[in-house]
TITIPA-8395 format. One record per residue (C-alpha): residue in one letter; x, y, z. Coordinates in steps of 0.1 Angstrom, whole numbers, padded with zeros to 4 digits, always signed. Layout:
N
aXYZ ...
***
This chain:
436
x-0457+0409+0286 x-0490+0418+0266 x-0473+0425+0233 x-0462+0386+0235 x-0492+0374+0241 x-0509+0391+0212 x-0480+0380+0193 x-0487+0344+0204 x-0523+0346+0198 x-0515+0363+0160 x-0494+0331+0150 x-0518+0308+0164 x-0549+0320+0144 x-0524+0325+0113 x-0513+0287+0121 x-0554+0274+0121 x-0555+0297+0093 x-0527+0281+0070 x-0541+0246+0081 x-0572+0247+0073 x-0558+0260+0031 x-0537+0229+0037 x-0558+0201+0044 x-0584+0212+0022 x-0559+0207-0010 x-0570+0207-0047 x-0607+0200-0055 x-0614+0167-0072 x-0619+0124-0059 x-0579+0122-0058 x-0574+0138-0022 x-0605+0122-0006 x-0584+0090+0004 x-0554+0109+0011 x-0528+0118+0040 x-0521+0153+0025 x-0498+0166+0054 x-0465+0162+0049 x-0454+0138+0081 x-0413+0144+0072 x-0391+0155+0045 x-0365+0131+0057 x-0353+0102+0030 x-0370+0070+0045 x-0372+0037+0031 x-0405+0013+0041 x-0405-0021+0034 x-0432-0043+0024 x-0438-0079+0031 x-0458-0097+0008 x-0474-0129+0019 x-0502-0140+0013 x-0515-0123-0016 x-0503-0122-0050 x-0483-0089-0067 x-0455-0092-0092 x-0425-0069-0094 x-0437-0049-0124 x-0468-0046-0106 x-0455-0031-0073 x-0434-0007-0092 x-0463+0007-0108 x-0489+0005-0085 x-0473+0011-0048 x-0441+0021-0054 x-0438+0043-0083 x-0469+0064-0071 x-0459+0065-0035 x-0424+0081-0050 x-0445+0106-0069 x-0464+0118-0044 x-0439+0114-0015 x-0401+0117-0030 x-0387+0109+0004 x-0406+0077+0006 x-0388+0045-0007 x-0405+0015-0012 x-0386-0025-0009 x-0406-0057-0012 x-0399-0084+0012 x-0413-0116-0005 x-0423-0148+0024 x-0398-0174+0015 x-0377-0197+0033 x-0355-0176+0060 x-0380-0149+0051 x-0409-0160+0068 x-0430-0139+0094 x-0417-0155+0123 x-0381-0151+0113 x-0384-0116+0103 x-0403-0114+0140 x-0374-0128+0153 x-0344-0114+0140 x-0360-0075+0151 x-0366-0069+0113 x-0402-0072+0102 x-0415-0048+0077 x-0434-0019+0082 x-0464-0030+0059 x-0478-0060+0048 x-0493-0070+0010 x-0520-0092+0017 x-0553-0106+0017 x-0584-0103+0038 x-0582-0143+0045 x-0547-0140+0061 x-0555-0106+0080 x-0556-0136+0112 x-0526-0147+0107 x-0508-0115+0114 x-0533-0106+0144 x-0518-0139+0155 x-0486-0131+0153 x-0491-0099+0174 x-0480-0069+0144 x-0513-0062+0133 x-0524-0024+0142 x-0557-0007+0140 x-0562+0020+0117 x-0590+0036+0132 x-0565+0061+0147 x-0550+0072+0111 x-0581+0072+0096 x-0595+0100+0122 x-0562+0122+0122 x-0556+0118+0084 x-0594+0124+0074 x-0595+0097+0051 x-0633+0090+0036 x-0636+0059+0040 x-0672+0062+0023 x-0653+0062-0013 x-0648+0026-0007 x-0671-0005-0016 x-0693-0007+0015 x-0686-0052+0014 x-0649-0044+0007 x-0648-0021+0041 x-0670-0047+0061 x-0648-0077+0048 x-0621-0059+0066 x-0637-0050+0094 x-0649-0086+0102 x-0615-0095+0111 x-0618-0074+0142 x-0629-0076+0175 x-0647-0039+0175 x-0650-0029+0147 x-0610-0025+0145 x-0598-0019+0109 x-0567-0037+0104 x-0561-0026+0066 x-0566-0005+0040 x-0582-0020+0003 x-0557-0020-0030 x-0578-0042-0051 x-0606-0067-0050 x-0601-0107-0065 x-0629-0124-0078 x-0632-0160-0092 x-0642-0170-0125 x-0640-0203-0142 x-0613-0206-0176 x-0618-0230-0201 x-0601-0245-0230 x-0618-0233-0262 x-0597-0255-0284 x-0606-0287-0265 x-0645-0277-0267 x-0639-0277-0305 x-0620-0306-0308 x-0646-0328-0290 x-0676-0311-0304 x-0692-0301-0272 x-0706-0269-0263 x-0689-0244-0245 x-0695-0232-0209 x-0717-0199-0204 x-0719-0173-0176 x-0744-0185-0151 x-0739-0225-0148 x-0746-0242-0119 x-0715-0269-0101 x-0742-0300-0115 x-0742-0286-0151 x-0705-0281-0153 x-0698-0319-0134 x-0725-0330-0167 x-0703-0309-0187 x-0670-0326-0174 x-0683-0363-0179 x-0684-0354-0216 x-0651-0340-0219 x-0633-0365-0195 x-0617-0387-0223 x-0591-0408-0239 x-0582-0395-0271 x-0549-0402-0295 x-0532-0419-0266 x-0539-0388-0244 x-0561-0382-0213 x-0581-0351-0212 x-0596-0339-0180 x-0630-0325-0179 x-0630-0306-0149 x-0605-0299-0119 x-0631-0284-0092 x-0602-0267-0071 x-0598-0264-0037 x-0631-0273-0012 x-0627-0244+0009 x-0629-0223-0020 x-0661-0239-0033 x-0672-0235+0001 x-0667-0196-0002 x-0694-0196-0030 x-0720-0204-0002 x-0702-0182+0029 x-0699-0211+0052 x-0687-0207+0084 x-0656-0226+0104 x-0672-0219+0135 x-0699-0225+0157 x-0708-0191+0170 x-0730-0208+0201 x-0698-0226+0214 x-0668-0211+0196 x-0657-0244+0186 x-0649-0256+0149 x-0680-0270+0135 x-0675-0281+0095 x-0694-0316+0100 x-0727-0298+0085 x-0746-0304+0058 x-0739-0271+0037 x-0703-0285+0041 x-0711-0322+0032 x-0727-0302+0001 x-0694-0288-0010 x-0676-0326-0005 x-0701-0345-0024 x-0702-0324-0050 x-0662-0322-0053 x-0664-0360-0051 x-0682-0361-0079 x-0657-0345-0097 x-0630-0367-0086 x-0650-0396-0093 x-0654-0394-0127 x-0639-0423-0148 x-0604-0410-0158 x-0599-0381-0137 x-0572-0395-0115 x-0540-0395-0130 x-0510-0418-0127 x-0496-0419-0090 x-0530-0406-0080 x-0527-0373-0098 x-0560-0351-0083 x-0546-0316-0092 x-0542-0297-0123 x-0549-0265-0121 x-0546-0238-0147 x-0515-0254-0160 x-0536-0283-0171 x-0552-0256-0195 x-0525-0232-0201 x-0495-0252-0205 x-0505-0289-0205 x-0536-0282-0232 x-0554-0315-0212 x-0577-0298-0186 x-0606-0281-0200 x-0621-0258-0171 x-0614-0248-0139 x-0625-0221-0115 x-0595-0196-0111 x-0588-0168-0093 x-0587-0139-0117 x-0557-0125-0104 x-0537-0157-0106 x-0550-0163-0141 x-0539-0129-0153 x-0503-0137-0138 x-0503-0168-0160 x-0508-0155-0187 x-0501-0117-0194 x-0470-0110-0215 x-0466-0150-0222 x-0474-0171-0254 x-0500-0198-0247 x-0505-0215-0273 x-0541-0223-0263 x-0575-0207-0273 x-0589-0201-0238 x-0619-0176-0223 x-0637-0173-0191 x-0672-0175-0177 x-0689-0160-0147 x-0680-0186-0113 x-0706-0214-0110 x-0723-0220-0077 x-0746-0242-0061 x-0785-0243-0080 x-0792-0216-0055 x-0770-0198-0055 x-0762-0189-0091 x-0749-0157-0098 x-0734-0148-0064 x-0695-0153-0064 x-0669-0162-0037 x-0668-0145-0003 x-0654-0111-0012 x-0614-0114-0014 x-0596-0083-0006 x-0560-0073-0012 x-0549-0048+0015 x-0519-0031+0027 x-0516-0038+0068 x-0493-0020+0090 x-0473-0037+0112 x-0468-0020+0152 x-0432-0029+0148 x-0431+0002+0122 x-0410+0031+0136 x-0424+0053+0104 x-0462+0042+0111 x-0476+0076+0096 x-0452+0073+0068 x-0466+0041+0063 x-0504+0053+0060 x-0491+0080+0035 x-0487+0050+0013 x-0519+0037+0019 x-0535+0068+0013 x-0518+0070-0020 x-0530+0034-0034 x-0565+0040-0030 x-0567+0075-0048 x-0589+0076-0074 x-0560+0080-0098 x-0545+0051-0090 x-0574+0032-0091 x-0585+0041-0124 x-0547+0030-0135 x-0552-0008-0113 x-0584-0011-0131 x-0570-0006-0170 x-0545-0033-0162 x-0568-0063-0148 x-0574-0055-0114 x-0610-0048-0095 x-0611-0011-0080 x-0618-0011-0043 x-0635+0025-0049 x-0676+0025-0054 x-0671+0041-0083 x-0689+0025-0114 x-0666+0045-0142 x-0633+0023-0128 x-0652-0009-0137 x-0657+0009-0172 x-0623+0010-0181 x-0612-0023-0169 x-0589-0045-0191 x-0580-0018-0213 x-0544-0020-0211 x-0547-0061-0208 x-0537-0073-0244 x-0548-0111-0234 x-0582-0099-0223 x-0588-0083-0259 x-0618-0105-0271 x-0626-0124-0239 x-0657-0121-0221 x-0652-0093-0197 x-0686-0091-0188 x-0689-0126-0173 x-0664-0111-0144 x-0690-0086-0130 x-0718-0111-0134 x-0713-0126-0101 x-0715-0104-0068 x-0693-0109-0041 x-0707-0130-0015 x-0704-0115+0024 x-0679-0131+0046 x-0692-0155+0062 x-0693-0146+0102 x-0684-0155+0126 x-0648-0148+0114 x-0618-0157+0139 x-0581-0160+0138 x-0583-0194+0135 x-0602-0196+0104 x-0573-0199+0078 x-0554-0230+0099 x-0593-0249+0097 x-0589-0240+0060 x-0561-0256+0054 x-0568-0282+0072 x-0601-0286+0049 x-0582-0286+0019 x-0555-0312+0026 x-0586-0335+0032 x-0588-0331-0003 x-0565-0358-0011 x-0585-0384+0011 x-0611-0375-0007 x-0596-0384-0045 x-0576-0410-0038 x-0589-0432-0007 x-0624-0439-0015 x-0635-0427+0018 x-0667-0420+0019 x-0677-0384+0028 x-0695-0383+0064 x-0665-0401+0078 x-0639-0380+0059 x-0658-0349+0077 x-0655-0362+0110 x-0621-0367+0109 x-0614-0333+0089 x-0630-0314+0119 x-0611-0335+0143 x-0579-0326+0127 x-0594-0288+0125 x-0598-0289+0163 x-0567-0301+0172 x-0546-0277+0150 x-0568-0250+0165 x-0559-0256+0200 x-0521-0267+0190 x-0525-0227+0178 x-0534-0214+0204 
***
């Protein structure tokens, strides 16, 4: 009996020693964010639902599926894209909701409402993931979506706003091109000069994009924290609506059949638009590997006069874990791989902004993107992401959708801003109540 007890103790000591050796891994930053332990060697296929953030098949393979396969040969990833028949609700009803969710922080609330979000704090503790490696603003942005500092995602990359412009049009009309550090008032003044008819073609100086995106530049909340009710009929939201209406009211802006959206295609494809603010990731998706036939460039994202130099609220692309997954530990291993130093450097070179608190990754930004050669890359980093508004609620996305839907009335009906704000707020309240 005594011998067996001594043998058991000896084995326990040996196990602890081996565990200590295994947890340290190799030296260097690569291991600091990784779940190094092998959960299981059994082959497993994990599905990743893509909804609310953009990633094409090539990048999914290059930055997520392939690095995971290299690190954990038993894990295979498949992407499931949001669409007809594969909406989150459809997959839940069918009992086929994926293991992971690729989305942005702005959509965390959507998956909380659906009841599939998982707090990752226990996994961070279990696998000793070092959250201090990340840009603090990134982690804070994710945690704002939790009720009690829950962490509903591990960051993959940041997105930021820039303004793209058509250099050819500015040369054509002899106007000075936009520069870094502009205000919206300056942009609209320039847009008035660039909105004109030439050779039978109507050119548009500036598409302001969606109302909610301009609001992100001021960090505007959607809910009154004191009453916990929708509150957008405010001086600051009025400021946003009035600025966008100024752009819509420029003679010649509204096109046939009340067209008021031009977007990046107005520059890249139609070649009739001079300027528009865009998400950087969306810009790259539209220009990479394509013969544009247009001379474009970018400047830092404009803002209101008292906020120039501040960008939109931080937009974090991340992986969430579904609480329906039967392989949650393997899912967390996937998260650890995408946030490794090696992978973050690779995504920076390929045009995505790293989420690490590491200046070296920024230095190599866009090195492998031919379409960015000669472009004003420095302008990307001349605005700092704004801290997310508070309070962040589960219904923010619903309210944003109502706000953006009001743009059509703002552009085409002649309704005054005060009236539109009142009716939009009432519609938002109704939409939130319906969701509840």
